[in-house]
LUMTINU-704726 format. One record per residue (C-alpha): residue in three letters; z, y, x. Coordinates in pm, 1 decimal, padded with zeros to 6 digits. Each point is the difference from the previous one (the first is absolute). Layout:
<nodes>
domar=Ala&up=Z&north=Y&east=X
...
</nodes>
This chain:
<nodes>
domar=Met&up=21605.4&north=04816.9&east=06463.7
domar=Ile&up=-00075.7&north=-00049.3&east=-00369.6
domar=Asn&up=-00340.2&north=00113.5&east=-00117.5
domar=Arg&up=00037.6&north=00292.4&east=-00239.9
domar=Asn&up=-00272.4&north=-00155.0&east=-00217.4
domar=Pro&up=00049.4&north=-00376.8&east=00031.5
domar=Leu&up=-00239.8&north=-00082.4&east=-00281.2
domar=Gln&up=-00275.0&north=00191.3&east=00184.7
domar=Ile&up=-00190.9&north=00085.5&east=-00315.8
domar=Pro&up=-00345.0&north=00137.3&east=00100.5
domar=Asn&up=-00001.5&north=00255.2&east=-00281.6
domar=Ala&up=00348.0&north=00071.5&east=-00131.9
domar=Phe&up=-00146.0&north=00217.0&east=-00278.3
domar=Asp&up=-00203.4&north=-00288.1&east=-00141.6
domar=Pro&up=00219.6&north=-00198.6&east=-00241.7
domar=Trp&up=-00252.8&north=-00282.6&east=-00011.2
domar=Gly&up=00030.4&north=-00039.2&east=00376.2
domar=Leu&up=00371.6&north=-00062.6&east=-00042.9
domar=Asp&up=-00047.7&north=-00286.5&east=-00245.3
domar=Asn&up=-00005.2&north=-00268.8&east=00266.7
domar=Ser&up=00057.4&north=-00370.7&east=-00045.5
domar=Val&up=00314.9&north=-00194.1&east=00077.5
domar=Ser&up=-00236.7&north=-00244.3&east=00173.2
domar=Asp&up=-00025.2&north=00250.3&east=00288.1
domar=Asn&up=00269.8&north=-00158.0&east=00216.3
domar=Ser&up=00001.0&north=00286.1&east=00250.2
domar=Leu&up=00167.6&north=00222.9&east=-00260.1
domar=Gly&up=00280.6&north=-00242.8&east=-00076.2
domar=Ser&up=00177.5&north=-00072.2&east=-00326.0
domar=Leu&up=00291.1&north=00135.3&east=-00200.4
domar=His&up=00119.8&north=-00359.8&east=-00017.1
domar=Met&up=00051.1&north=00010.6&east=00379.2
domar=Pro&up=00135.5&north=00354.7&east=-00000.1
domar=Trp&up=00139.5&north=00028.7&east=00351.3
domar=Asp&up=-00246.9&north=-00206.1&east=00206.0
domar=Asp&up=-00217.6&north=00134.5&east=00282.2
domar=His&up=-00285.3&north=00148.2&east=-00201.6
domar=Ala&up=-00097.6&north=00332.4&east=-00158.2
domar=Ile&up=00230.8&north=-00029.8&east=-00301.7
domar=Gly&up=00285.4&north=-00109.1&east=00224.7
domar=Trp&up=-00056.1&north=00305.6&east=00219.9
domar=Ile&up=00002.8&north=00230.0&east=-00300.7
domar=His&up=00327.5&north=-00149.9&east=-00120.3
domar=Ala&up=00154.8&north=00040.2&east=00346.1
domar=Gln&up=-00114.8&north=00360.4&east=00011.6
domar=Ile&up=00147.8&north=00085.0&east=-00342.5
domar=Ala&up=00328.6&north=-00172.2&east=00086.1
domar=Arg&up=00024.7&north=00206.3&east=00316.9
domar=Tyr&up=-00068.5&north=00326.2&east=-00183.4
domar=Tyr&up=00276.7&north=-00073.1&east=-00252.6
domar=Gly&up=00237.7&north=-00142.8&east=00259.7
domar=Val&up=00040.5&north=-00340.8&east=-00166.6
domar=Lys&up=-00037.7&north=-00361.6&east=00112.1
domar=Arg&up=-00305.3&north=-00090.5&east=-00207.2
domar=Ala&up=-00242.0&north=00149.7&east=-00250.5
domar=Phe&up=-00225.9&north=-00158.5&east=-00258.7
domar=Ile&up=-00280.9&north=00160.9&east=-00200.7
domar=Ser&up=-00066.3&north=-00092.1&east=-00361.2
domar=Thr&up=-00339.2&north=00059.1&east=-00157.7
domar=Asn&up=00152.9&north=-00088.6&east=-00338.6
domar=Gly&up=00244.1&north=00290.6&east=-00023.5
domar=Thr&up=00376.8&north=00020.1&east=00037.8
domar=Thr&up=00055.6&north=-00233.2&east=-00294.7
domar=Thr&up=-00118.1&north=-00284.5&east=00223.4
domar=Leu&up=00225.9&north=00111.8&east=00284.8
domar=Asn&up=00301.0&north=00018.4&east=-00231.5
domar=Lys&up=-00080.1&north=-00356.2&east=-00103.6
domar=Leu&up=-00025.1&north=-00128.5&east=00358.6
domar=Ala&up=00316.0&north=00187.1&east=00100.9
domar=Leu&up=00202.3&north=-00150.7&east=-00284.9
domar=Tyr&up=-00130.6&north=-00349.6&east=00076.2
domar=Thr&up=00116.4&north=00061.4&east=00357.1
domar=Leu&up=00353.2&north=00084.0&east=-00114.3
domar=Leu&up=00074.5&north=-00202.8&east=-00313.4
domar=Lys&up=00039.6&north=-00355.7&east=-00122.7
domar=Pro&up=-00010.6&north=-00140.3&east=-00355.4
domar=Gly&up=00333.3&north=00059.7&east=-00168.8
domar=Gly&up=00109.1&north=00248.9&east=00266.2
domar=Lys&up=00135.2&north=00340.3&east=-00095.6
domar=Val&up=-00163.5&north=00327.8&east=00094.8
domar=Leu&up=00156.7&north=00343.2&east=-00045.9
domar=Val&up=-00284.9&north=00218.2&east=-00122.8
domar=Glu&up=-00018.5&north=00350.8&east=-00139.1
domar=Arg&up=-00086.0&north=-00005.6&east=-00367.5
domar=Asp&up=-00261.3&north=00271.6&east=00049.1
domar=Cys&up=-00189.8&north=-00207.9&east=00255.4
domar=His&up=-00374.2&north=-00043.6&east=-00029.5
domar=Ile&up=-00088.7&north=-00268.7&east=-00251.4
domar=Ser&up=-00162.6&north=-00212.2&east=00274.8
domar=Met&up=00351.1&north=-00069.3&east=00130.4
domar=Ile&up=00111.4&north=-00132.8&east=-00337.6
domar=Gln&up=-00315.3&north=-00208.7&east=-00038.0
domar=Thr&up=00051.3&north=-00164.9&east=00338.8
domar=Ile&up=00370.5&north=-00060.3&east=-00057.2
domar=Thr&up=-00104.2&north=-00172.7&east=-00322.6
domar=Glu&up=-00264.8&north=-00204.3&east=00180.3
domar=Ile&up=00240.1&north=-00113.8&east=00270.9
domar=Gly&up=00271.6&north=-00082.2&east=-00250.1
domar=Ala&up=00257.0&north=00225.4&east=00165.0
domar=Ile&up=00275.0&north=00169.1&east=-00200.1
domar=Pro&up=-00004.8&north=00381.7&east=-00012.1
domar=Val&up=00330.7&north=00183.0&east=00028.3
domar=Trp&up=-00078.8&north=00347.6&east=-00126.0
domar=Leu&up=00098.8&north=00307.8&east=00197.0
domar=Val&up=-00014.5&north=00296.9&east=-00239.2
domar=Pro&up=-00048.5&north=00338.7&east=00168.8
domar=Ala&up=00147.3&north=00311.2&east=-00159.8
domar=Phe&up=-00220.8&north=00198.2&east=-00238.8
domar=Asp&up=00005.1&north=00379.0&east=00038.7
domar=Leu&up=-00009.8&north=00147.2&east=-00350.9
domar=Asp&up=-00091.4&north=00349.5&east=00121.1
domar=Leu&up=-00295.9&north=-00110.0&east=00212.8
domar=Gly&up=-00093.7&north=-00289.3&east=-00229.1
domar=Ile&up=-00043.0&north=-00247.8&east=00287.3
domar=Asn&up=00171.5&north=-00292.9&east=00166.9
domar=Leu&up=00189.5&north=00067.3&east=00320.0
domar=Ala&up=00029.2&north=-00247.4&east=00287.6
domar=Ser&up=00260.2&north=-00273.8&east=00034.4
domar=Thr&up=00299.7&north=00077.0&east=00219.3
domar=Pro&up=00148.6&north=-00206.4&east=00285.8
domar=Glu&up=00322.2&north=-00024.6&east=-00198.8
domar=Ala&up=-00175.5&north=-00158.5&east=-00298.4
domar=Ile&up=-00172.2&north=-00252.4&east=00225.6
domar=Glu&up=00323.3&north=-00086.0&east=00180.4
domar=Glu&up=00175.2&north=-00053.1&east=-00332.3
domar=His&up=-00264.6&north=-00250.1&east=-00111.8
domar=Leu&up=-00007.3&north=-00184.2&east=00333.3
domar=Asp&up=00380.8&north=-00020.5&east=00015.9
domar=Arg&up=00014.4&north=-00133.4&east=-00354.4
domar=Asp&up=-00283.2&north=-00251.7&east=00033.6
domar=Pro&up=-00032.5&north=-00168.8&east=00342.1
domar=Asp&up=-00288.3&north=-00217.8&east=-00130.2
domar=Ile&up=-00246.7&north=00291.0&east=00007.0
domar=Gln&up=-00280.6&north=-00096.6&east=00241.4
domar=Ala&up=-00182.4&north=00331.0&east=00030.1
domar=Val&up=-00003.4&north=00362.5&east=-00114.8
domar=Val&up=-00307.8&north=00185.0&east=-00131.1
domar=Leu&up=-00010.3&north=00381.2&east=00001.4
domar=Thr&up=-00262.3&north=00265.4&east=-00074.9
domar=Ser&up=-00020.4&north=00305.7&east=00225.5
domar=Pro&up=-00119.8&north=00263.0&east=-00059.0
domar=Lys&up=00041.8&north=-00020.9&east=-00375.9
domar=Tyr&up=-00304.7&north=00087.0&east=-00207.0
domar=Phe&up=00099.0&north=00366.4&east=-00025.8
domar=Gly&up=00065.5&north=00021.9&east=00374.5
domar=Val&up=00376.6&north=-00051.2&east=00000.1
domar=Val&up=00140.8&north=-00165.9&east=00312.8
domar=Gly&up=00361.9&north=-00107.1&east=00010.2
domar=Asp&up=00215.0&north=-00106.0&east=00292.1
domar=Ile&up=-00252.1&north=-00262.6&east=00108.5
domar=Arg&up=00167.1&north=-00045.6&east=00338.3
domar=Gly&up=00335.9&north=-00059.3&east=-00166.1
domar=Cys&up=-00154.3&north=-00244.2&east=-00249.3
domar=Val&up=-00167.1&north=-00202.8&east=00276.6
domar=Ala&up=00321.0&north=00002.8&east=00204.5
domar=Ala&up=00195.9&north=-00131.7&east=-00299.2
domar=Cys&up=-00243.4&north=-00290.8&east=-00033.8
domar=Gln&up=00008.7&north=-00076.6&east=00371.6
domar=Ala&up=00380.8&north=00005.3&east=00001.8
domar=His&up=-00010.1&north=-00280.2&east=-00255.9
domar=Gly&up=-00273.4&north=-00190.6&east=00184.9
domar=Val&up=-00244.8&north=00047.3&east=-00288.0
domar=Pro&up=-00363.8&north=00097.0&east=00073.0
domar=Val&up=-00143.4&north=00301.5&east=-00179.8
domar=Leu&up=-00353.6&north=00059.7&east=-00122.3
domar=Val&up=-00098.9&north=00361.6&east=-00066.5
domar=Asp&up=-00297.6&north=00081.2&east=-00219.2
domar=Glu&up=-00114.4&north=00317.7&east=00176.4
domar=Ala&up=-00328.7&north=00019.1&east=-00187.4
domar=His&up=-00024.1&north=00377.7&east=00029.1
domar=Gly&up=00155.9&north=00026.0&east=00345.2
domar=Ala&up=-00282.2&north=-00080.3&east=00242.6
domar=Cys&up=00019.9&north=00355.1&east=00140.3
domar=Leu&up=00377.6&north=00028.8&east=00036.0
domar=Ala&up=00017.2&north=-00124.5&east=00357.8
domar=Phe&up=-00252.9&north=00258.0&east=00121.0
domar=His&up=00156.1&north=00336.1&east=-00085.6
domar=Pro&up=00348.0&north=00138.1&east=00080.6
domar=Asn&up=00024.6&north=00187.4&east=-00332.1
domar=Leu&up=-00041.5&north=-00312.7&east=-00209.8
domar=Pro&up=00292.3&north=-00225.3&east=-00102.0
domar=Asp&up=00125.1&north=-00303.3&east=00191.7
domar=Ser&up=-00241.9&north=-00290.5&east=-00002.2
domar=Ala&up=00131.5&north=-00345.2&east=-00087.4
domar=Thr&up=-00130.3&north=-00131.4&east=00333.0
domar=Ala&up=00206.7&north=00254.7&east=00191.2
domar=Ala&up=00297.5&north=-00096.5&east=-00216.6
domar=Gly&up=-00037.2&north=-00360.4&east=00120.1
domar=Ala&up=-00115.8&north=-00170.5&east=-00320.4
domar=Asp&up=-00105.9&north=-00360.1&east=00066.7
domar=Leu&up=-00323.1&north=00021.6&east=-00201.2
domar=Val&up=-00184.0&north=00311.7&east=-00117.5
domar=Thr&up=-00308.9&north=00011.1&east=-00221.0
domar=Gln&up=-00224.1&north=00307.4&east=-00010.7
domar=Ser&up=-00300.2&north=00101.8&east=-00210.8
domar=Thr&up=-00200.5&north=00163.2&east=00276.3
domar=His&up=-00275.4&north=00080.4&east=-00250.6
domar=Lys&up=00232.2&north=00216.6&east=-00211.5
domar=Thr&up=00075.0&north=00274.0&east=00253.7
domar=Thr&up=-00274.5&north=-00031.9&east=00262.6
domar=Glu&up=-00376.0&north=-00047.4&east=00008.8
domar=Ala&up=00024.1&north=-00380.1&east=00001.8
domar=Trp&up=-00214.1&north=-00168.5&east=-00263.8
domar=Ser&up=00154.4&north=-00117.2&east=-00326.4
domar=Gln&up=00211.9&north=-00316.2&east=00040.6
domar=Gly&up=00052.3&north=00067.4&east=00371.3
domar=Ser&up=00371.2&north=-00060.9&east=00062.3
domar=Val&up=00227.7&north=-00098.0&east=00287.3
domar=Leu&up=00306.1&north=-00221.9&east=00038.9
domar=Leu&up=00228.1&north=00097.1&east=00289.4
domar=Ile&up=00234.8&north=-00267.7&east=00136.9
domar=Asn&up=00306.9&north=00127.1&east=00184.9
domar=Asn&up=00173.4&north=-00338.6&east=00026.2
domar=Glu&up=-00164.4&north=-00248.6&east=00237.6
domar=Ala&up=00181.0&north=-00289.8&east=-00167.1
domar=Leu&up=-00200.2&north=00060.2&east=-00317.8
domar=Cys&up=-00340.8&north=-00044.7&east=00165.1
domar=Arg&up=-00003.0&north=-00379.3&east=-00032.3
domar=Pro&up=00099.6&north=-00010.6&east=-00368.0
domar=Phe&up=-00251.9&north=00277.3&east=-00066.9
domar=Leu&up=-00279.3&north=-00209.8&east=00151.1
domar=Asp&up=00117.5&north=-00296.4&east=-00206.7
domar=Ala&up=-00021.6&north=00216.4&east=-00312.8
domar=Leu&up=-00343.2&north=00127.8&east=00106.0
domar=His&up=-00138.2&north=-00352.5&east=00040.9
domar=Gly&up=00189.2&north=-00153.1&east=-00291.9
domar=Thr&up=-00104.4&north=00246.3&east=-00271.3
domar=Pro&up=-00341.0&north=00130.5&east=-00112.6
domar=Ala&up=00116.5&north=00359.8&east=00042.0
domar=Ile&up=-00270.7&north=00104.5&east=00247.0
domar=Ser&up=-00361.7&north=-00072.8&east=-00080.9
domar=Thr&up=-00197.4&north=-00205.3&east=00251.2
domar=Ser&up=-00275.8&north=00256.5&east=-00061.4
domar=Phe&up=00202.0&north=00307.2&east=00086.6
domar=Ser&up=-00167.7&north=00336.9&east=00056.7
domar=Phe&up=-00068.7&north=00102.1&east=00359.4
domar=Gly&up=-00086.6&north=00345.3&east=-00133.6
domar=Ile&up=00349.4&north=00049.5&east=-00139.0
domar=Ile&up=00151.4&north=-00125.2&east=00327.2
domar=Ala&up=-00210.1&north=00249.2&east=00197.4
domar=Ser&up=00103.4&north=00280.4&east=-00236.2
domar=Val&up=00369.2&north=-00081.6&east=00046.9
domar=Gln&up=-00045.7&north=-00006.6&east=00376.9
domar=Glu&up=-00171.1&north=00339.6&east=-00010.8
domar=Ala&up=00267.4&north=00143.5&east=-00230.3
domar=Val&up=00292.7&north=-00110.0&east=00215.7
domar=Asp&up=-00185.3&north=00120.1&east=00310.9
domar=Gly&up=-00032.4&north=00335.2&east=-00175.4
domar=Leu&up=00372.1&north=00011.8&east=-00072.9
domar=Lys&up=00083.6&north=-00076.2&east=00361.2
domar=Phe&up=-00233.7&north=00249.1&east=00166.2
domar=Arg&up=-00061.0&north=00267.0&east=-00265.9
domar=Gly&up=00276.9&north=-00061.6&east=-00249.7
domar=Lys&up=00234.5&north=00286.3&east=00079.9
domar=Arg&up=-00273.1&north=00264.2&east=-00014.9
domar=Arg&up=-00150.1&north=-00139.9&east=-00321.3
domar=Leu&up=00337.8&north=-00047.2&east=-00165.8
domar=Asn&up=00094.1&north=00359.1&east=00089.0
domar=Ala&up=-00293.2&north=00112.1&east=-00213.7
domar=Ala&up=00100.2&north=-00230.1&east=-00286.7
domar=Leu&up=00359.4&north=00123.1&east=00009.2
domar=Leu&up=-00118.9&north=00361.5&east=-00027.2
domar=Leu&up=-00217.9&north=-00089.5&east=-00299.7
domar=Ala&up=00286.7&north=-00182.1&east=-00171.6
domar=Glu&up=00227.9&north=00300.0&east=00043.4
domar=Glu&up=-00275.1&north=00231.0&east=-00128.4
domar=Leu&up=-00026.8&north=-00214.3&east=-00312.6
domar=Arg&up=00376.5&north=-00018.0&east=-00050.1
domar=Gln&up=00053.6&north=00374.1&east=00042.3
domar=Gly&up=-00303.0&north=00089.9&east=-00207.7
domar=Ala&up=00118.5&north=-00219.6&east=-00287.0
domar=Asn&up=00342.8&north=00164.2&east=00003.7
domar=Leu&up=-00161.3&north=00339.3&east=-00064.9
domar=Ile&up=-00148.6&north=-00124.1&east=-00328.0
domar=Pro&up=00211.2&north=00055.4&east=-00316.0
domar=Gly&up=00120.6&north=-00323.5&east=-00161.9
domar=Ile&up=-00049.8&north=-00207.7&east=00315.8
domar=Arg&up=00244.2&north=-00120.3&east=00262.3
domar=Ser&up=-00065.9&north=-00180.0&east=00325.3
domar=Trp&up=00302.0&north=-00117.5&east=00193.0
domar=Gly&up=00003.2&north=-00091.2&east=00367.3
domar=Ala&up=00224.4&north=-00075.7&east=00295.9
domar=Glu&up=00272.6&north=00228.7&east=-00133.5
domar=Gln&up=00098.6&north=-00289.5&east=-00226.8
domar=Ala&up=00069.8&north=-00229.3&east=00297.0
domar=Gly&up=00327.5&north=-00053.0&east=00181.6
domar=Arg&up=00192.8&north=-00215.8&east=-00248.3
domar=Pro&up=00054.9&north=-00371.6&east=-00065.5
domar=Gly&up=-00328.9&north=-00165.4&east=-00081.1
domar=Phe&up=-00199.0&north=00306.0&east=00108.0
domar=Arg&up=00033.7&north=00071.5&east=00370.1
domar=Glu&up=-00357.3&north=00115.2&east=00069.9
domar=Leu&up=-00324.3&north=00075.7&east=-00182.1
domar=Asp&up=-00354.2&north=-00083.3&east=00098.6
domar=Pro&up=-00136.6&north=00352.4&east=-00050.1
domar=Leu&up=-00356.2&north=-00128.8&east=-00039.0
domar=Arg&up=00094.8&north=-00120.9&east=-00347.4
domar=Val&up=00010.3&north=00303.8&east=-00227.1
domar=Thr&up=00168.7&north=-00046.2&east=-00337.5
domar=Ile&up=-00074.3&north=00262.0&east=-00265.3
domar=Asp&up=00217.6&north=00006.8&east=-00312.8
domar=Val&up=-00223.7&north=00113.1&east=-00288.0
domar=Ser&up=00246.3&north=-00053.7&east=-00285.6
domar=Gly&up=00042.0&north=00377.9&east=-00032.1
domar=Leu&up=-00361.4&north=00018.3&east=-00115.9
domar=Gly&up=00075.5&north=-00206.9&east=-00308.5
domar=Leu&up=-00209.3&north=-00282.8&east=00143.4
domar=Thr&up=00066.6&north=-00336.4&east=00156.6
domar=Gly&up=-00106.5&north=-00078.2&east=00354.2
domar=Ile&up=-00223.2&north=-00272.5&east=-00146.5
domar=Ala&up=-00190.1&north=00258.4&east=-00205.7
domar=Val&up=-00033.5&north=00240.1&east=00293.6
domar=Glu&up=-00122.7&north=-00276.6&east=00231.2
domar=Ser&up=-00266.8&north=-00095.2&east=-00255.9
domar=Arg&up=-00109.1&north=00362.5&east=-00035.9
domar=Leu&up=-00027.6&north=00043.9&east=00376.9
domar=Gln&up=-00210.7&north=-00312.6&east=00031.4
domar=Arg&up=-00236.7&north=00108.6&east=-00278.3
domar=Gly&up=-00055.3&north=00340.8&east=00157.8
domar=Ala&up=00072.0&north=00186.7&east=-00323.7
domar=Asp&up=-00113.2&north=00361.1&east=-00063.5
domar=Gly&up=-00280.2&north=-00027.4&east=00251.0
domar=Leu&up=00237.2&north=-00041.7&east=00295.1
domar=Arg&up=-00074.4&north=-00262.8&east=00262.4
domar=Pro&up=00165.6&north=-00339.6&east=-00060.6
domar=Val&up=00316.3&north=-00077.6&east=00195.8
domar=Val&up=00146.0&north=-00348.2&east=00042.4
domar=Ala&up=00379.9&north=-00003.2&east=00014.0
domar=Glu&up=00201.4&north=-00294.7&east=00126.2
domar=Leu&up=00172.6&north=-00046.6&east=-00335.8
domar=Gly&up=00141.1&north=00171.0&east=-00305.5
domar=Asp&up=00320.6&north=-00102.6&east=-00175.8
domar=Leu&up=00192.7&north=00151.2&east=-00289.1
domar=His&up=00096.5&north=00313.0&east=00194.1
domar=Asn&up=-00180.2&north=00009.0&east=00334.6
domar=Val&up=-00337.8&north=-00008.4&east=00164.9
domar=Leu&up=00007.1&north=-00139.1&east=00353.0
domar=Phe&up=-00251.2&north=00100.5&east=00266.7
domar=Leu&up=-00048.2&north=-00179.9&east=00330.3
domar=Val&up=-00123.8&north=00246.5&east=00262.2
domar=Thr&up=-00177.8&north=-00149.3&east=00301.9
domar=Phe&up=-00193.2&north=00135.2&east=00295.1
domar=Gly&up=-00312.6&north=-00076.6&east=-00202.1
domar=Asn&up=00083.8&north=00285.0&east=-00237.0
domar=Thr&up=-00106.8&north=00361.7&east=00032.6
domar=His&up=00117.6&north=00343.4&east=-00108.9
domar=Glu&up=-00260.5&north=-00019.6&east=-00278.5
domar=Asp&up=00175.3&north=-00309.6&east=-00140.6
domar=Val&up=00330.3&north=00188.0&east=-00023.8
domar=Thr&up=-00172.5&north=00299.9&east=-00156.6
domar=Ala&up=-00158.4&north=-00223.7&east=-00264.9
domar=Val&up=00335.4&north=-00149.9&east=-00100.3
domar=Leu&up=00162.0&north=00343.5&east=-00025.1
domar=His&up=-00290.8&north=00131.2&east=-00211.0
domar=His&up=00055.3&north=-00284.9&east=-00247.2
domar=Leu&up=00374.1&north=00061.3&east=-00014.1
domar=Arg&up=-00038.5&north=00375.7&east=-00052.3
domar=Arg&up=-00240.3&north=-00062.6&east=-00286.6
domar=Leu&up=00249.7&north=-00238.7&east=-00160.7
domar=Ser&up=00286.3&north=00243.0&east=00053.4
domar=Ala&up=-00187.3&north=00278.1&east=-00179.1
domar=Arg&up=00005.0&north=-00204.4&east=-00320.2
domar=Arg&up=00338.4&north=-00169.6&east=00042.5
domar=Ser&up=00197.9&north=-00086.3&east=-00312.3
domar=Gly&up=00351.0&north=-00064.0&east=00133.9
domar=Gln&up=00185.2&north=-00312.8&east=00102.0
domar=Ala&up=-00168.3&north=-00338.8&east=-00019.1
domar=Pro&up=00082.5&north=-00212.2&east=-00305.5
domar=Thr&up=00313.7&north=-00209.0&east=00016.4
domar=Ala&up=-00065.1&north=-00351.2&east=00126.2
domar=Pro&up=00209.1&north=-00316.9&east=00016.3
domar=Ala&up=00201.1&north=-00025.1&east=00320.0
domar=Ile&up=-00093.5&north=-00250.5&east=00268.3
domar=Pro&up=00239.6&north=-00294.9&east=-00049.7
domar=Asp&up=00281.0&north=00037.6&east=00251.7
domar=Gly&up=00131.7&north=-00354.9&east=-00019.6
domar=Leu&up=-00150.1&north=-00338.5&east=00074.2
domar=Pro&up=-00117.0&north=-00235.5&east=-00274.1
domar=Arg&up=00193.6&north=-00326.0&east=-00010.6
domar=Gln&up=-00176.3&north=-00275.8&east=00194.6
domar=Val&up=-00016.6&north=-00309.7&east=-00220.2
domar=Met&up=-00240.0&north=-00210.1&east=00209.3
domar=Ser&up=-00102.6&north=00022.5&east=00364.2
domar=Pro&up=-00336.2&north=00176.3&east=00043.7
domar=Arg&up=-00157.7&north=-00325.0&east=00118.5
domar=Asp&up=00127.7&north=-00206.1&east=-00296.1
domar=Ala&up=-00125.4&north=00273.0&east=-00232.5
domar=Phe&up=-00340.1&north=00002.4&east=00171.4
domar=Trp&up=-00046.5&north=-00373.5&east=-00045.4
domar=Ala&up=00114.2&north=00022.7&east=-00360.5
domar=Val&up=-00279.1&north=00251.8&east=-00051.0
domar=Met&up=-00251.3&north=-00223.0&east=00179.9
domar=Ala&up=00107.5&north=-00290.6&east=-00220.7
domar=Gly&up=-00080.2&north=00205.5&east=-00307.6
domar=Lys&up=00359.8&north=00025.9&east=-00119.8
domar=Thr&up=-00051.2&north=00353.8&east=-00126.1
domar=Arg&up=-00097.1&north=00183.7&east=-00312.5
domar=Arg&up=-00104.0&north=00355.6&east=-00074.2
domar=Val&up=00224.8&north=00210.2&east=-00221.2
domar=Pro&up=00004.7&north=00363.9&east=-00113.8
domar=Ile&up=00180.4&north=00207.0&east=00258.1
domar=Thr&up=00304.9&north=00063.9&east=-00219.1
domar=Glu&up=00043.7&north=-00375.0&east=-00051.7
domar=Ala&up=-00002.1&north=-00057.8&east=00377.1
domar=Ile&up=00335.3&north=00176.9&east=00038.9
domar=Gly&up=00268.9&north=-00255.4&east=00076.1
domar=Arg&up=-00255.8&north=-00263.2&east=00106.0
domar=Val&up=-00099.2&north=-00123.4&east=00347.4
domar=Ser&up=-00298.0&north=00182.2&east=00149.4
domar=Ala&up=-00305.7&north=-00199.5&east=00102.3
domar=Glu&up=-00141.8&north=00309.5&east=00172.6
domar=Thr&up=00081.1&north=00199.7&east=00312.0
domar=Val&up=-00084.2&north=00358.9&east=-00090.1
domar=Ala&up=-00027.8&north=00295.3&east=00237.4
domar=Val&up=-00119.6&north=00355.2&east=-00049.9
domar=Tyr&up=-00282.6&north=00029.9&east=00252.3
domar=Pro&up=-00000.7&north=00197.3&east=00216.1
domar=Pro&up=00247.1&north=-00033.2&east=00162.1
domar=Gly&up=00031.3&north=-00363.7&east=-00109.7
domar=Asn&up=00375.6&north=-00037.6&east=-00045.3
domar=Ala&up=00087.0&north=-00271.9&east=-00251.1
domar=Leu&up=00220.3&north=00108.0&east=-00289.6
domar=Leu&up=-00010.6&north=-00349.3&east=-00148.0
domar=Val&up=-00028.3&north=-00330.1&east=00187.6
domar=Gln&up=-00097.4&north=-00341.0&east=-00141.6
domar=Gly&up=00310.8&north=-00186.5&east=-00107.8
domar=Glu&up=00201.4&north=00311.7&east=-00084.9
domar=Met&up=00132.5&north=00095.1&east=-00341.0
domar=Val&up=-00208.3&north=00266.7&east=-00172.7
domar=Glu&up=00217.9&north=00300.7&east=-00080.9
domar=Ala&up=-00056.4&north=00283.6&east=-00243.3
domar=Glu&up=00021.7&north=00272.8&east=00266.5
domar=Thr&up=-00267.7&north=-00168.0&east=00212.0
domar=Val&up=-00230.9&north=-00046.1&east=-00299.2
domar=Ala&up=00041.8&north=00362.4&east=-00106.6
domar=Tyr&up=-00083.1&north=00135.0&east=00343.6
domar=Leu&up=-00299.0&north=-00225.3&east=00066.6
domar=His&up=-00144.7&north=00054.7&east=-00346.0
domar=His&up=00034.4&north=00374.7&east=00041.7
domar=Val&up=-00171.1&north=00025.2&east=00339.6
domar=Ala&up=-00276.5&north=-00233.5&east=-00118.6
domar=Ser&up=-00061.9&north=00232.1&east=-00297.5
domar=Leu&up=-00043.9&north=00286.7&east=00248.2
domar=Gly&up=-00266.9&north=-00189.3&east=00192.7
domar=Ala&up=00199.5&north=-00161.9&east=00279.6
domar=His&up=-00128.3&north=-00333.8&east=00130.5
domar=Leu&up=00243.6&north=-00288.9&east=-00047.7
domar=Lys&up=-00078.7&north=-00260.2&east=00263.7
domar=Gly&up=00079.4&north=-00349.4&east=-00125.6
domar=Ala&up=00014.4&north=00092.9&east=-00369.4
domar=Thr&up=-00239.0&north=-00217.4&east=-00197.8
domar=Asp&up=-00016.6&north=00269.1&east=-00270.3
domar=Pro&up=-00087.0&north=00329.4&east=00175.7
domar=Ala&up=00138.3&north=00202.8&east=-00292.2
domar=Phe&up=00324.0&north=-00202.0&east=00012.7
domar=Asn&up=00003.7&north=-00051.6&east=-00375.4
domar=Ser&up=00059.0&north=-00370.8&east=00060.2
domar=Met&up=00096.1&north=-00228.6&east=00284.3
domar=Arg&up=00043.0&north=-00365.2&east=00083.4
domar=Ile&up=00344.2&north=-00155.3&east=-00002.1
domar=Ile&up=00111.1&north=-00340.9&east=00124.8
domar=Glu&up=00089.1&north=-00241.9&east=-00275.7
</nodes>
């Protein structure tokens, strides 16, 4: 029988009491994740709840888990089929390893203004054409909650004998409610990374790697011991918070998620009653690249107000007109995205709708025309790793942004959130990419990786 509170914290409400020392051998170590000690018991418990072979907690966020997972799967010079809209941590690790990305480009829905999921057919086509691909990397759900045929995608990889890693950062709850989409673990993905802190009460940076394939345990341990991914001074407090959060999903998840689902629907329906605003939902599902929707992610199209989602997000966060501040998940050119959890209340939904009604009352029509998101891939001139070392060797120079067009980028640039790279080191800088990035930067978007936040200049490789 596994103790429901293996860490046996005397006062679980005292954060200082959780800040124990790694020198306390009775608690164990993340560097011996599955041994007979408290941390090992927690990992066994989480694995059992998710129905997988092994689990591993990160106190450094999902970025670290993505790194360890890719080191488990890839070798220098090996090819990896990876969705172009993956989290930037995937690209950074592929660069670090020296693997070669083969880009999988999901369809872009012009009406919704979002990326859809990759299809099994697209994956099969790549794997049939290139038998040297060592692994496949997918993201599910997508940032706006879209879930494709994840079972079919995993099956296509398995049919070709290629392991698949799924970044399920926002999917920690999926396995614990029947009205949520398929989880990647249930679909049989070999490795799944989850940001437990994003959708549950786990502390920031509390994340979990779920291992479905026993054969990957040994290379994972080799990656764990061979890289400095996990601090030797990891946080026992974060570990305890993840344990408590997953316990909560197992024993109280359905009831708590029922409440969150009702709140999300209240927000979606309330937004649709406001002139100039549209909030789409599961009615959009049931087509290639969009089989299901995580209904806890509520997308509100505000372009009918004559405003960008970036501007609306900023207004919500400031608490304009005396209304209480509201923190949205993100704003883009057309949409504001809200992540509803069981930590939210009816008052939170009411506050958002108050803001939106106030904006609607002074709406000015359609949002200004903006450059389209580039729908093609820039030409890769150098491998990401060769480009990285060229940068480290100082073989770069800064030029005005218009002069960068047609040159090789020294920067990997992503609009964050969600953190999808539109330009990767070693790729040719194209006019469409420059126009889009410069435009969103002028509206206040954060460009992760850009050395000039305004994107008036950038570094190119000589």
